[in-house]
C-alpha positions as CSV (number, residue, x, y, z in Angstrom):
1,M,-31.8,-9.5,55.4
2,D,-28.0,-9.7,54.9
3,Y,-25.8,-7.1,56.5
4,I,-22.3,-6.1,55.2
5,E,-19.8,-5.3,57.8
6,L,-18.4,-1.7,57.4
7,G,-15.0,-1.8,55.9
8,A,-15.4,-5.3,54.6
9,E,-14.1,-6.0,51.0
10,R,-16.8,-6.2,48.4
11,Q,-17.2,-9.6,46.9
12,R,-16.5,-9.9,43.2
13,M,-18.7,-12.0,41.0
14,G,-16.0,-14.4,40.0
15,P,-16.3,-17.1,37.2
16,Q,-19.8,-17.6,35.8
17,K,-21.4,-20.0,33.3
18,L,-19.2,-20.7,30.2
19,L,-20.0,-18.9,27.0
20,I,-20.8,-21.2,24.1
21,G,-20.9,-24.4,26.1
22,D,-17.9,-26.8,26.5
23,D,-14.6,-26.8,24.7
24,R,-15.9,-29.1,22.0
25,R,-18.8,-26.7,21.1
26,L,-16.4,-23.7,21.3
27,M,-14.1,-25.5,18.8
28,H,-17.1,-26.0,16.5
29,A,-17.9,-22.3,16.8
30,A,-14.3,-21.4,16.0
31,L,-14.3,-23.6,12.9
32,A,-17.7,-22.2,11.8
33,L,-16.3,-18.7,12.1
34,L,-13.2,-19.7,10.1
35,A,-15.5,-21.0,7.4
36,V,-17.5,-17.8,7.3
37,M,-14.2,-15.7,7.2
38,T,-12.8,-17.9,4.4
39,V,-15.9,-17.4,2.3
40,W,-15.8,-13.6,3.0
41,R,-12.1,-13.3,2.2
42,F,-12.5,-15.3,-1.0
43,S,-15.4,-13.1,-2.1
44,I,-13.5,-9.9,-1.5
45,G,-10.6,-11.3,-3.4
46,L,-12.8,-12.0,-6.4
47,I,-14.0,-8.4,-6.6
48,S,-10.8,-6.5,-5.7
49,H,-8.8,-5.0,-8.5
50,V,-5.2,-6.1,-8.8
51,I,-3.0,-3.8,-6.8
52,W,0.4,-2.7,-8.1
53,E,2.3,-4.7,-5.5
54,E,0.7,-7.9,-6.8
55,S,1.8,-7.1,-10.3
56,H,5.2,-6.1,-9.0
57,F,5.7,-9.5,-7.4
58,V,4.6,-11.4,-10.5
59,V,6.7,-9.3,-13.0
60,S,9.7,-9.4,-10.6
61,G,9.4,-13.2,-10.3
62,A,9.5,-13.5,-14.0
63,Y,13.2,-12.4,-13.7
64,L,14.5,-14.8,-11.1
65,D,17.2,-13.3,-8.9
66,F,18.5,-13.4,-5.4
67,G,16.4,-10.3,-4.5
68,Y,14.9,-7.1,-5.8
69,P,15.5,-3.4,-5.1
70,D,12.7,-2.9,-2.5
71,I,12.0,-6.4,-1.2
72,P,13.6,-9.8,-0.7
73,A,12.9,-12.6,-3.1
74,G,10.3,-14.7,-1.3
75,F,7.0,-13.4,-2.8
76,P,8.4,-13.0,-6.3
77,W,9.6,-16.6,-6.1
78,I,6.2,-17.8,-5.0
79,A,4.6,-15.8,-7.8
80,R,7.0,-17.3,-10.3
81,L,6.0,-20.8,-9.2
82,V,2.3,-20.2,-9.1
83,T,2.1,-18.5,-12.5
84,A,4.3,-21.3,-14.0
85,V,1.7,-23.8,-12.9
86,F,-1.6,-21.9,-13.2
87,G,-0.8,-19.2,-15.8
88,W,-0.7,-15.5,-16.0
89,Q,-3.8,-14.7,-13.8
90,I,-4.5,-13.4,-10.3
91,W,-6.9,-15.9,-8.7
92,P,-4.3,-18.6,-8.0
93,L,-2.1,-16.1,-6.2
94,R,-5.0,-14.8,-4.1
95,I,-5.8,-18.4,-3.1
96,I,-2.2,-18.6,-1.8
97,G,-2.9,-15.5,0.3
98,L,-6.2,-17.0,1.5
99,L,-4.5,-20.3,2.6
100,I,-1.9,-18.3,4.5
101,A,-4.6,-16.3,6.3
102,T,-6.6,-19.4,7.0
103,A,-3.5,-20.9,8.8
104,I,-3.1,-18.0,11.2
105,P,-5.8,-19.1,13.8
106,F,-4.2,-22.6,13.9
107,A,-0.8,-21.0,14.5
108,V,-2.3,-18.8,17.3
109,Y,-3.7,-21.9,18.9
110,F,-0.3,-23.5,18.7
111,L,1.3,-20.5,20.3
112,A,-1.3,-20.3,23.1
113,E,-1.5,-24.0,23.9
114,P,1.4,-24.2,26.4
115,L,0.6,-20.9,28.0
116,T,-3.1,-21.2,29.0
117,T,-6.0,-23.6,29.1
118,R,-7.2,-25.3,26.0
119,R,-10.4,-23.2,26.1
120,N,-8.5,-19.9,26.2
121,A,-6.3,-21.1,23.4
122,I,-9.4,-21.7,21.3
123,W,-10.6,-18.2,22.2
124,A,-7.2,-16.8,21.2
125,A,-7.7,-18.4,17.8
126,I,-11.2,-17.0,17.6
127,I,-10.0,-13.5,18.5
128,S,-7.4,-13.7,15.6
129,L,-10.4,-14.1,13.3
130,L,-12.0,-11.0,14.8
131,L,-9.1,-8.7,15.3
132,P,-9.0,-6.5,12.1
133,P,-5.2,-6.5,11.7
134,S,-5.2,-10.3,11.3
135,A,-8.8,-10.8,10.1
136,L,-8.3,-8.6,7.0
137,N,-5.5,-10.9,5.6
138,G,-6.2,-13.2,2.8
139,T,-8.1,-11.1,0.3
140,I,-5.0,-10.3,-1.9
141,F,-1.5,-11.7,-2.5
142,Y,0.4,-9.6,-0.1
143,P,3.3,-10.4,2.4
144,E,1.5,-9.2,5.6
145,G,-0.3,-12.5,6.2
146,A,2.8,-14.5,5.7
147,L,4.8,-12.2,8.1
148,Q,2.1,-12.7,10.8
149,L,1.9,-16.4,10.3
150,L,5.7,-16.9,10.5
151,L,6.0,-14.7,13.5
152,V,3.3,-16.5,15.5
153,V,4.8,-20.0,14.6
154,M,8.3,-18.7,15.4
155,C,7.2,-17.4,18.8
156,G,5.4,-20.7,19.6
157,C,8.6,-22.5,18.8
158,L,10.8,-20.1,20.8
159,I,8.8,-20.2,24.0
160,R,9.0,-24.0,23.8
161,A,12.7,-23.8,23.1
162,V,13.4,-21.5,26.0
163,A,11.3,-23.7,28.4
164,T,12.8,-27.1,27.3
165,D,15.9,-26.3,25.4
166,E,15.0,-29.0,22.9
167,R,17.0,-28.6,19.7
168,K,14.0,-29.2,17.4
169,W,12.2,-26.1,18.6
170,W,15.3,-23.9,18.1
171,I,15.6,-25.4,14.5
172,W,11.9,-24.8,13.7
173,A,12.2,-21.2,15.1
174,G,15.2,-20.7,12.8
175,V,13.3,-22.0,9.8
176,C,10.5,-19.5,10.5
177,A,13.0,-16.7,10.9
178,G,14.7,-17.6,7.6
179,L,11.5,-17.7,5.7
180,G,10.5,-14.4,7.3
181,Q,13.7,-12.8,6.0
182,L,12.8,-14.1,2.5
183,V,9.3,-12.5,2.8
184,H,10.2,-9.0,3.9
185,F,12.8,-6.9,5.6
186,R,10.3,-6.1,8.3
187,F,11.0,-9.5,9.8
188,L,14.3,-8.1,11.0
189,V,12.4,-6.4,13.9
190,P,11.3,-9.7,15.6
191,G,15.0,-10.6,15.5
192,L,15.8,-7.4,17.3
193,A,13.2,-8.3,19.9
194,V,14.8,-11.6,20.6
195,V,18.2,-9.9,21.1
196,L,16.7,-7.4,23.5
197,F,15.1,-10.3,25.4
198,M,18.5,-12.0,25.7
199,L,20.1,-8.7,26.9
200,I,17.5,-7.5,29.4
201,N,15.7,-10.5,30.8
202,R,17.4,-12.9,33.3
203,Q,16.1,-16.0,31.5
204,G,17.3,-14.5,28.2
205,R,20.8,-13.8,29.4
206,V,21.2,-17.5,30.2
207,L,20.6,-18.3,26.5
208,W,23.9,-16.7,25.5
209,T,25.7,-19.9,26.8
210,R,23.4,-22.3,25.0
211,P,23.8,-23.5,21.4
212,G,20.1,-23.3,20.5
213,P,19.8,-19.6,19.9
214,Y,22.8,-19.7,17.6
215,I,21.2,-22.4,15.6
216,T,18.1,-20.3,15.2
217,A,20.2,-17.2,14.3
218,A,22.2,-19.1,11.7
219,L,19.0,-20.4,10.0
220,G,17.6,-16.9,10.1
221,V,20.7,-15.4,8.5
222,L,20.5,-18.2,5.9
223,G,17.2,-16.8,4.8
224,F,18.7,-13.3,4.6
225,I,21.7,-14.3,2.5
226,P,20.0,-14.0,-0.9
227,A,19.0,-10.4,-0.2
228,I,22.6,-9.7,1.0
229,I,24.0,-11.2,-2.2
230,Y,21.6,-9.1,-4.4
231,N,22.2,-5.9,-2.6
232,A,26.0,-6.3,-2.4
233,T,26.1,-6.8,-6.1
234,H,23.7,-3.9,-7.0
235,D,25.0,-1.0,-4.8
236,W,22.6,-1.7,-2.0
237,P,19.3,-0.5,-3.5
238,A,17.2,-1.7,-0.5
239,V,19.4,0.4,1.9
240,Q,19.2,3.4,-0.4
241,F,15.4,3.1,-0.5
242,H,14.4,2.1,3.0
243,V,17.2,3.8,5.0
244,I,18.3,6.8,2.9
245,N,15.6,7.9,0.4
246,R,12.5,7.1,2.4
247,P,13.1,8.5,5.9
248,H,12.5,12.2,6.6
249,F,13.3,13.2,10.1
250,D,10.4,15.3,11.4
251,P,9.8,14.6,15.1
252,A,6.5,16.3,15.6
253,P,4.3,14.9,18.4
254,D,1.2,14.9,16.2
255,H,2.8,12.3,14.0
256,I,3.1,9.9,16.9
257,I,-0.4,10.7,18.2
258,S,-1.9,10.2,14.7
259,F,0.0,6.9,14.4
260,V,-1.2,5.6,17.8
261,L,-4.8,6.7,17.2
262,T,-4.8,5.0,13.8
263,Q,-3.7,1.8,15.5
264,V,-6.4,2.1,18.2
265,G,-9.0,2.5,15.5
266,L,-7.8,-0.4,13.4
267,T,-7.6,-2.8,16.3
268,T,-10.8,-1.4,17.9
269,P,-10.4,0.5,21.2
270,I,-11.4,-2.4,23.5
271,F,-9.1,-4.9,21.8
272,F,-6.3,-2.3,21.9
273,V,-6.7,-1.8,25.7
274,A,-6.9,-5.6,26.1
275,L,-3.6,-6.0,24.1
276,C,-2.0,-3.3,26.3
277,A,-3.1,-5.2,29.4
278,A,-1.8,-8.4,27.8
279,A,1.6,-6.8,27.3
280,K,1.7,-5.9,31.0
281,V,0.9,-9.5,31.9
282,S,3.7,-10.8,29.7
283,L,6.3,-8.3,30.6
284,V,5.6,-7.8,34.3
285,D,3.5,-10.7,35.7
286,D,5.2,-13.4,33.7
287,R,8.7,-11.8,33.6
288,N,10.2,-15.0,35.0
289,K,8.5,-17.3,32.6
290,P,9.5,-18.2,29.0
291,D,6.4,-16.5,27.6
292,T,7.6,-13.1,28.6
293,L,9.4,-13.2,25.2
294,L,6.0,-12.5,23.6
295,G,5.8,-9.2,25.4
296,Y,9.3,-8.3,24.2
297,Q,8.2,-9.1,20.6
298,A,5.0,-7.0,20.8
299,V,6.5,-4.0,22.5
300,T,9.7,-3.9,20.4
301,I,7.7,-4.1,17.1
302,F,5.2,-1.5,18.1
303,L,7.8,1.0,19.5
304,F,10.0,0.5,16.4
305,Y,7.2,1.9,14.3
306,V,6.4,4.6,16.8
307,V,10.0,5.8,16.1
308,Q,9.4,5.3,12.4
309,A,6.5,7.7,12.6
310,T,8.9,10.5,13.4
311,I,11.5,9.7,10.7
312,N,9.6,8.3,7.8
313,K,7.8,10.3,5.1
314,K,5.1,7.7,5.2
315,V,4.3,5.0,7.8
316,M,1.9,2.5,6.4
317,P,-0.9,1.5,8.9
318,H,-0.2,-2.2,8.6
319,W,3.4,-2.1,9.5
320,P,2.9,-2.6,13.2
321,F,0.2,-5.3,12.8
322,M,2.7,-8.1,13.6
323,A,3.0,-6.6,17.2
324,Y,-0.5,-7.7,18.2
325,L,-0.5,-11.4,17.4
326,P,2.1,-12.6,20.0
327,L,-0.2,-11.1,22.7
328,L,-3.3,-13.0,21.7
329,P,-2.8,-15.9,24.1
330,Y,-3.2,-13.5,27.0
331,V,-6.3,-11.6,25.7
332,P,-9.0,-14.2,26.6
333,G,-7.7,-14.2,30.2
334,V,-7.6,-10.4,30.3
335,L,-11.1,-10.1,29.1
336,I,-12.5,-12.9,31.3
337,A,-10.8,-11.3,34.4
338,F,-12.3,-8.0,33.5
339,A,-15.8,-9.5,33.4
340,D,-15.2,-11.6,36.6
341,N,-14.1,-8.7,38.6
342,A,-17.5,-7.1,38.5
343,F,-19.2,-6.6,41.9
344,S,-22.7,-7.3,40.7
345,S,-24.7,-9.0,38.0
346,T,-25.5,-5.6,36.5
347,G,-21.8,-4.7,36.5
348,R,-20.9,-8.0,34.9
349,F,-23.5,-7.4,32.2
350,V,-22.1,-3.9,31.5
351,R,-18.6,-5.3,31.3
352,G,-19.7,-8.0,29.0
353,A,-21.4,-5.5,26.8
354,I,-18.2,-3.4,26.7
355,I,-16.3,-6.5,25.6
356,A,-18.9,-7.3,23.0
357,I,-18.3,-3.9,21.4
358,S,-15.0,-5.0,19.9
359,P,-16.3,-7.9,17.7
360,L,-19.2,-5.6,16.7
361,L,-16.7,-2.8,15.7
362,A,-14.6,-5.5,13.9
363,L,-17.7,-6.5,12.0
364,A,-18.3,-2.9,11.1
365,I,-14.8,-2.6,9.8
366,G,-15.3,-5.8,7.7
367,V,-18.6,-4.5,6.3
368,A,-17.0,-1.2,5.5
369,A,-14.1,-2.9,3.7
370,S,-16.6,-5.0,1.7
371,I,-18.6,-2.0,0.7
372,Y,-15.4,-0.1,-0.2
373,Q,-14.2,-2.9,-2.5
374,W,-17.6,-3.3,-4.1
375,E,-17.9,0.4,-4.7
376,F,-14.4,0.6,-6.2
377,R,-15.2,-2.2,-8.6
378,H,-18.3,-0.4,-9.7
379,S,-16.9,3.1,-9.7
380,A,-18.1,3.8,-13.2
381,E,-21.7,2.9,-12.5
382,L,-22.2,4.4,-9.1
383,P,-23.5,7.9,-8.4
384,Y,-20.7,10.3,-8.4
385,T,-21.0,11.1,-4.7
386,E,-20.1,7.5,-3.8
387,R,-16.8,7.8,-5.6
388,A,-15.5,10.0,-2.8
389,H,-15.0,6.8,-0.8
390,N,-12.3,5.6,-3.2
391,I,-9.3,6.8,-1.2
392,L,-6.8,4.4,-2.7
393,Q,-5.3,4.3,-6.2
394,N,-5.8,0.7,-7.1
395,E,-7.8,1.3,-10.3
396,N,-8.7,-1.5,-12.8
397,Y,-6.0,-1.2,-15.4
398,L,-7.7,-3.9,-17.5
399,L,-10.1,-1.1,-18.6
400,A,-7.2,0.4,-20.5
401,E,-6.7,-2.7,-22.6
402,P,-9.0,-1.8,-25.5
403,D,-7.4,1.7,-25.8
404,L,-3.9,0.2,-25.6
405,A,-4.8,-2.4,-28.3
406,A,-6.1,0.4,-30.5
407,A,-3.0,2.5,-29.9
408,T,-0.8,-0.5,-30.8
409,A,-2.7,-1.0,-34.1
410,R,-2.2,2.7,-34.9
411,A,1.5,2.5,-34.2
412,R,1.8,-0.6,-36.5
413,A,-0.1,1.3,-39.2
414,R,2.3,4.3,-38.9
415,F,5.5,2.3,-38.6
416,D,5.6,-1.5,-38.8
417,D,4.6,-4.5,-36.9
418,D,7.6,-4.5,-34.6
419,I,6.2,-2.2,-31.9
420,A,7.4,-1.7,-28.3
421,W,5.5,-0.3,-25.3
422,A,6.9,2.2,-22.8
423,A,5.3,3.6,-19.7
424,T,6.1,6.4,-17.3
425,G,7.5,4.2,-14.5
426,H,7.7,0.8,-12.9
427,R,4.3,1.0,-11.1
428,T,2.4,1.8,-14.3
429,A,4.4,-0.7,-16.3
430,V,3.7,-3.7,-14.0
431,H,0.0,-2.9,-14.0
432,L,0.0,-3.2,-17.8
433,E,2.3,-6.3,-17.8
434,F,0.2,-8.3,-15.3
435,P,-2.4,-9.4,-15.7
436,G,-2.5,-7.3,-18.9
437,P,-3.6,-9.5,-21.9
438,G,-3.8,-12.6,-19.7
439,K,-0.6,-14.2,-20.8
440,E,3.1,-13.6,-20.2
441,G,5.0,-11.8,-22.9
442,R,4.1,-8.1,-22.9
443,H,7.4,-6.4,-21.8
444,I,7.1,-2.7,-21.1
445,Y,10.0,-0.3,-21.0
446,T,10.1,2.4,-18.3
447,L,10.9,6.0,-19.0
448,G,12.5,7.3,-15.8
449,E,9.7,8.3,-13.5
450,P,11.4,10.1,-10.5
451,Y,9.9,7.7,-8.0
452,D,11.6,4.8,-9.7
453,N,14.9,6.4,-8.7
454,V,13.7,6.9,-5.1
455,A,12.5,3.3,-4.8
456,R,15.5,2.1,-6.9
457,F,13.2,0.3,-9.3
458,V,15.6,1.7,-11.9
459,V,18.1,-1.0,-10.8
460,A,15.7,-3.9,-11.6
461,R,14.6,-2.3,-14.9
462,H,18.2,-1.9,-16.0
463,D,18.9,-5.6,-15.2
464,W,15.9,-6.6,-17.2
465,H,16.9,-4.4,-20.1
466,L,13.6,-2.6,-19.9
467,D,14.7,1.0,-19.0
468,L,15.0,4.1,-21.2
469,E,18.7,3.3,-22.0
470,A,17.7,-0.2,-23.3
471,L,14.8,1.3,-25.3
472,Q,17.2,3.8,-27.0
473,K,19.8,1.0,-27.6
474,D,17.4,-1.7,-28.8
475,R,14.6,0.2,-30.5
476,G,16.3,3.1,-32.3
477,G,14.3,4.0,-35.4
478,K,11.4,1.8,-34.5
479,G,7.8,2.5,-33.4
480,V,6.6,2.6,-29.8
481,V,3.4,3.1,-27.9
482,I,4.0,5.6,-25.0
483,I,1.7,5.4,-21.9
484,L,2.2,8.4,-19.6
485,D,0.6,8.5,-16.2
486,E,0.9,12.3,-16.0
487,P,1.8,13.7,-12.6
488,D,-0.6,16.3,-11.1
489,Y,1.9,19.1,-11.1
490,L,4.0,18.4,-14.1
491,L,5.2,21.9,-14.9
492,H,5.7,22.7,-11.2
493,E,7.9,19.6,-10.3
494,G,11.4,20.0,-11.6
495,D,12.2,16.2,-11.6
496,A,9.1,15.3,-13.5
497,L,9.5,18.0,-16.1
498,A,13.2,17.0,-16.6
499,M,12.0,13.5,-17.3
500,Y,9.5,14.8,-19.9
501,E,12.2,17.0,-21.5
502,T,14.4,13.9,-21.8
503,L,11.5,12.0,-23.5
504,C,11.1,14.9,-26.0
505,K,14.7,14.5,-26.9
506,T,14.3,10.7,-27.2
507,F,11.2,10.4,-29.5
508,E,10.2,11.8,-32.8
509,D,7.1,11.7,-35.0
510,V,5.0,11.9,-31.8
511,E,1.3,11.6,-32.4
512,P,-1.2,11.9,-29.5
513,F,-3.6,9.0,-29.7
514,K,-6.0,9.1,-26.7
515,T,-6.4,10.1,-23.1
516,T,-8.2,7.5,-21.0
517,A,-9.3,8.0,-17.4
518,L,-9.6,4.9,-15.1
519,P,-12.7,5.1,-12.8
520,P,-13.1,7.0,-10.6
521,G,-11.0,9.4,-12.7
522,R,-7.9,10.2,-10.7
523,T,-5.5,8.1,-12.8
524,V,-5.3,9.4,-16.3
525,L,-3.2,7.6,-19.0
526,S,-2.2,9.6,-22.0
527,L,-1.4,7.3,-25.0
528,Y,0.9,8.4,-27.9
529,T,2.5,6.7,-30.9
530,A,6.0,7.7,-31.8
531,R,9.4,6.6,-33.2
532,V,12.5,6.2,-31.0
533,R,15.2,8.5,-32.4
534,Q,18.3,6.8,-33.6
535,K,20.3,9.2,-31.5
536,P,18.6,11.4,-28.8
537,L,18.8,15.2,-29.3
538,D,21.4,17.0,-27.2
539,V,19.3,20.2,-26.8
540,L,15.5,20.7,-27.1
541,P,14.4,23.0,-29.9
542,K,12.4,26.1,-28.9
543,A,9.2,24.5,-30.1
544,P,6.3,22.7,-28.4
545,C,6.8,19.0,-27.6
546,P,3.6,16.9,-28.0
547,L,4.4,15.1,-24.7
548,I,4.3,18.3,-22.7
549,P,0.9,20.1,-22.5
550,Q,0.6,23.6,-23.7
551,L,-2.6,24.1,-21.8
552,Y,-1.8,23.1,-18.2
553,L,-4.2,23.2,-15.3
554,A,-2.4,22.5,-12.0
555,N,-5.6,22.2,-10.0
556,P,-8.3,21.0,-9.4
557,Q,-6.7,17.7,-10.5
558,S,-8.6,15.0,-12.3
559,G,-11.1,13.0,-10.3
560,R,-11.1,15.4,-7.4
561,F,-14.1,16.7,-5.4
562,I,-14.8,20.4,-4.8
563,T,-17.9,22.0,-3.3
564,V,-20.4,24.4,-4.9
565,K,-18.9,27.1,-2.6
566,D,-15.3,26.5,-3.7
567,N,-13.5,29.9,-3.5
568,K,-9.9,28.7,-3.7
569,Q,-7.5,30.3,-6.1
570,H,-6.6,27.8,-8.8
571,Y,-3.7,28.2,-11.2
572,G,-1.9,26.9,-14.3
573,I,0.1,27.8,-17.4
574,V,-0.9,28.3,-21.0
575,V,1.7,28.7,-23.8
576,D,1.7,28.8,-27.6
577,P,4.3,29.6,-30.3
578,I,2.4,32.7,-31.4
579,G,1.3,33.7,-27.9
580,V,-2.0,33.7,-26.0
581,T,-4.2,36.7,-25.3
582,H,-7.0,35.2,-23.2
583,V,-7.8,32.1,-21.2
584,D,-11.3,30.9,-20.2
585,V,-12.1,28.3,-17.7
586,M,-14.8,25.9,-19.0
587,I,-17.2,23.6,-17.3
588,D,-18.9,21.1,-19.6
589,H,-17.3,23.1,-22.5
590,K,-19.0,26.3,-21.5
591,P,-17.1,29.3,-20.2
592,V,-17.7,30.1,-16.5
593,V,-14.8,32.5,-15.7
594,A,-12.1,34.4,-17.5
595,A,-8.7,33.6,-15.9
596,K,-6.2,36.3,-15.0
597,Y,-3.6,35.5,-17.6
598,G,-0.1,36.9,-18.1
599,I,1.4,36.4,-14.6
600,D,5.0,35.8,-13.7
601,D,4.6,34.5,-10.1
602,V,7.5,35.6,-7.8
603,N,7.2,32.3,-5.9
604,F,7.4,30.2,-9.0
605,H,8.7,31.1,-12.5
606,A,7.6,29.2,-15.6
607,P,10.2,26.6,-16.7
608,P,12.7,27.8,-19.3
609,Y,11.5,25.1,-21.7
610,L,8.4,27.2,-22.3
611,S,10.3,30.2,-23.6
612,Y,9.1,29.5,-27.2
613,D,6.0,31.5,-26.2
614,P,6.6,35.2,-27.0
615,N,4.9,36.2,-23.7
616,F,7.4,34.2,-21.7
617,P,7.8,34.3,-18.7
618,K,4.4,35.9,-18.2
619,V,2.5,32.8,-19.1
620,Q,0.8,31.8,-15.8
621,F,-2.8,32.3,-14.9
622,T,-5.0,32.2,-11.8
623,F,-8.8,32.0,-11.3
624,T,-11.5,31.6,-8.7
625,F,-14.9,30.2,-9.5
626,P,-17.6,33.0,-9.2
627,P,-20.3,32.4,-6.6
628,G,-23.2,30.4,-8.1
629,S,-21.2,29.1,-11.1
630,L,-20.8,25.6,-9.7
631,T,-23.6,23.1,-9.6
632,P,-23.6,19.6,-8.0
633,G,-22.7,16.7,-10.3
634,E,-20.0,15.1,-12.4
635,H,-18.5,17.7,-14.8
636,V,-15.8,18.2,-17.4
637,L,-13.4,21.0,-16.5
638,S,-11.2,22.4,-19.2
639,L,-9.4,25.5,-20.5
640,L,-10.1,27.5,-23.7
641,A,-7.1,29.6,-24.9
642,T,-7.4,32.4,-27.4
643,R,-4.3,32.6,-29.5
644,A,-2.7,35.8,-30.9
645,D,-4.3,35.3,-34.3
646,G,-7.8,34.9,-32.8
647,T,-8.0,31.1,-33.1
648,K,-9.1,29.1,-30.1
649,V,-7.9,25.8,-28.7
650,E,-9.4,23.8,-25.8
651,G,-7.5,21.4,-23.6
652,A,-6.5,20.2,-20.1
653,E,-9.8,18.3,-19.9
654,R,-10.5,16.4,-16.7
655,T,-13.4,15.0,-14.7
656,V,-14.2,16.8,-11.5
657,Y,-17.0,16.1,-9.0
658,I,-18.9,19.0,-7.5
659,T,-20.8,18.4,-4.2
660,K,-23.2,20.5,-2.2
661,K,-20.9,20.6,0.8
């Protein structure tokens, strides 16, 4: 029997048998995992609908410039090159995204190689394929993967440059910095991290007297010059959007807590803790080594977006993803040390099981992402309850092509063959321009959506001669197909209604053609044929405009889910030139409740435009669904108005989904 002296330090287990054999076998395992991930990414790319940003890059690239209102020129330039070679289709662009994502684990190995053992460098590359923020790259044509790749390569060059002061590493770091500035403005934050390193760290302060950092900085600035030229000649639209229009100072603690918890969930809790431990190793344990720069990168990027969480109206979950990759070289060592510090074989097994949770959670996230994309692609065929999972608005706009073609034919029959198209705003327009009919050439005017002014898309559309001003100038007296993506609260949002009133002054002979809902039903496109007035009206007549609904239901909105026990007060507005006496709420074209009509709400007065109704301003209504009136399923909700002469008119139709709970 062995006896342990009282007060003696317990012995830790220490290193054990290698997982997955020697380095050669581990490399084979890494390559096999990369092959699996490549197939998975490619398959997801095949089934995912085109997102508006992809269309935005392609359409912007068709108009070569030094930059664009919301982004630098990099991805539009790439899109221009790819579509010039392979045509007006999405799959070549997504292969570019896939190739970028496939390069990331090799870049991580390059970063880790001088900092740790070859085996741990391989493990770092493997973890980059398991960590969701990097693993989810490569399914679409989007800048995130390129930003991560360039940051990792830049960091690998910088730590070599700091350690050896070889000019080639400073040059290559600068090349990466310049390319990063071309990809997205977010690459400015890694530059800030380098400056902080050079101000705070003793090694960093020495660099101010060396030429290398200035070479890197010069090359980085070189990549930023096209964006500077564009913005300086266009009244700084990127500054207006990202710095002035977008931020909204609201320093509530729950915003920061929500942001951090989201990041913990997306990275998985164990990996997040390991990354925090890795940051400690880099910033504290290795503070006198060149690789401490990696900790500065990670912490600066992460804290920058923590601050953003308090001043931005919307912080996208992927914005801080770049922060995690510079720490990957440390993560294998952190996890191995955690396992080796167990005091018994049982403890080691438990710690190993805890570590294994992260790849399992990452797998769960990957499976969930796969299911989500598959369900979104098949929204129209799935049971209605499954459509609740579609939380993003990246519908398949190709489904609108037959209706758009039919509306175009109707416009040509009404006017002549020289027909133009005009859409609510830039995001709707680019969806219809790319991939659209599968070839370049459909140019869509935009009609002044308020968000276009916020994001400064109006600047680009003006340059391209595809805004409302150009439509009035170039197409006066000619036919047009109007595609309106109607906002949810049209008559309650002053900016949106002002836009619609402008359209009513701009168009004549307006004929409603069709309303088409894109599955799962939240995006509804209203198609009209009309003629552009030779000269817009100065004042709207006191009469209905076909572009503004007379039967308006503010909520529930199209494609929304409500329960059978819904007891909320819903509301809307109904107007008519001869007046309305009664409003019924219909489900599947059958009355379920009479609305309380004739209200002039003290908190919101009906817009003056509606004063053509003799009952104005008492034209609002409210209603609550009676208990037992709602049954589970997919239903059509609408309004039935009884006019003063006894005639009835039905409208405001939309799909709603009613669930048991």
